[in-house]
C-alpha positions in Angstrom: 97.3 79.8 145.2 99.1 80.5 142.1 101.4 78.5 141.2 104.1 78.4 138.3 105.7 75.0 137.2 109.1 75.6 135.5 110.9 72.2 133.9 114.4 72.5 134.2 115.8 70.1 131.8 118.3 70.5 128.8 117.0 67.4 126.8 112.5 68.5 127.4 114.1 72.3 126.7 115.5 70.6 123.3 112.1 68.7 122.6 114.1 65.1 122.8 112.5 63.5 125.8 108.9 64.6 126.6 108.3 66.3 130.2 106.8 64.1 132.5 107.2 66.0 136.0 106.2 69.3 134.9 102.7 67.9 134.4 102.4 65.6 137.2 102.9 68.7 139.6 100.8 70.9 137.5 98.0 67.7 137.9 98.9 67.4 141.5 98.3 71.3 141.8 95.2 71.2 140.7 93.7 68.6 142.7 95.2 70.5 145.6 93.0 73.2 144.3 95.9 75.4 143.0 95.5 77.4 140.2 98.3 76.3 137.5 98.9 80.1 135.7 101.8 78.8 134.0 103.9 75.4 132.9 107.0 75.8 130.7 110.3 73.8 130.5 114.1 75.5 130.4 117.6 73.7 129.9 120.3 73.5 132.5 121.4 77.1 132.2 122.0 78.8 135.3 122.1 82.0 134.6 119.0 81.9 132.3 117.1 80.1 135.2 118.3 82.7 137.3 116.9 85.4 134.9 113.2 83.3 134.4 113.1 82.4 138.4 113.1 86.3 139.3 111.0 87.3 136.6 108.1 85.0 137.4 108.4 85.7 141.2 108.5 89.7 140.3 104.8 88.8 138.9 101.7 89.7 140.8 100.3 86.4 139.4 102.4 84.2 140.7 102.3 82.8 144.3 104.6 80.0 144.0 107.2 78.7 142.0 107.9 75.3 141.7 110.6 73.9 139.8 111.2 70.2 138.5 114.7 69.0 138.2 118.2 69.8 137.8 118.5 69.1 142.2 120.9 66.1 141.5 124.4 65.7 141.6 125.1 65.5 137.8 127.7 68.1 136.1 124.5 70.2 134.4 122.5 70.1 137.9 122.4 74.2 138.9 118.8 74.5 139.7 119.6 75.4 143.9 122.2 77.5 143.2 119.7 79.1 140.8 116.9 79.6 143.6 119.4 80.4 146.2 121.5 83.7 144.2 117.8 84.4 143.4 116.7 84.4 146.9 116.8 86.7 149.7 115.8 84.2 152.0 115.9 80.6 152.2 113.9 77.9 153.7 116.5 74.9 154.6 113.1 73.1 156.6 111.2 72.3 153.1 114.1 71.0 152.0 115.0 68.6 154.7 111.3 67.8 155.2 111.1 66.5 151.5 114.5 64.9 151.7 113.4 63.0 154.8 110.1 62.0 153.7 111.3 60.8 150.3 113.9 58.7 151.6 111.6 56.6 153.8 110.7 55.4 150.1 113.5 55.5 148.2 116.8 56.0 150.1 118.3 57.9 146.8 116.1 60.6 148.3 118.7 61.9 150.1 120.9 62.3 147.0 118.7 65.7 145.9 119.5 69.1 146.7 116.2 71.0 146.4 116.5 74.3 148.2 113.4 76.8 148.7 113.5 80.3 149.5 111.7 83.7 149.0 112.3 85.4 145.9 110.6 89.1 146.1 106.8 88.4 146.2 106.8 84.8 145.5 108.0 81.3 147.1 110.3 78.9 145.0 110.5 75.0 146.0 112.4 72.9 144.4 111.5 69.2 143.2 113.4 66.3 142.2 113.3 65.8 138.3 111.1 62.3 138.4 107.7 62.6 138.6 107.6 60.3 141.5 110.0 62.1 143.3 108.2 65.7 141.9 105.1 64.6 143.2 105.8 63.1 146.8 108.3 66.0 147.8 105.5 68.1 146.9 103.3 66.3 148.9 105.8 66.6 151.8 105.3 70.0 152.2 102.2 70.8 150.2 100.1 71.8 153.4 102.6 74.1 154.7 103.2 76.2 151.2 99.5 78.0 151.4 100.4 78.9 155.4 103.8 79.9 154.2 102.0 82.6 151.3 99.9 83.9 153.8 102.7 84.9 156.2 105.0 86.3 153.1 101.9 88.3 152.3 101.8 89.7 155.8 99.8 87.2 157.9 100.7 86.5 161.0 102.3 83.2 162.3 99.6 81.7 164.5 
């Protein structure tokens, strides 16, 4: 599976803070045997984020876009809204599962507004911005993602 990892953080994009969640997600993807095609950091700018997510999803080289960050309740957190705006099908069960499993270790996980959906030819999944939360959320849905991509490509649901 070919994956793009996008860290959404104003401070990381400006170079004021080191990105820890993006590399943690990329490392976990590689451990799962997935190919990390690209990694990047973007600011919490919704129009630019929508444009970039759509561009990545339209690429023939990406199956899944994993975003990390911007899923909280802060004033600049707009990743779920940007994701929902570019997706033609939402997959609410993935966000629900990530929150449910995450809340077992950290009650604050229920404050994540992460969403997932289908945009053009790719699956987009929002993960929290903390390295631990991002990897735990990815682990909560990791076994489902290859099947989702296969079905997106035309395979049967069986």
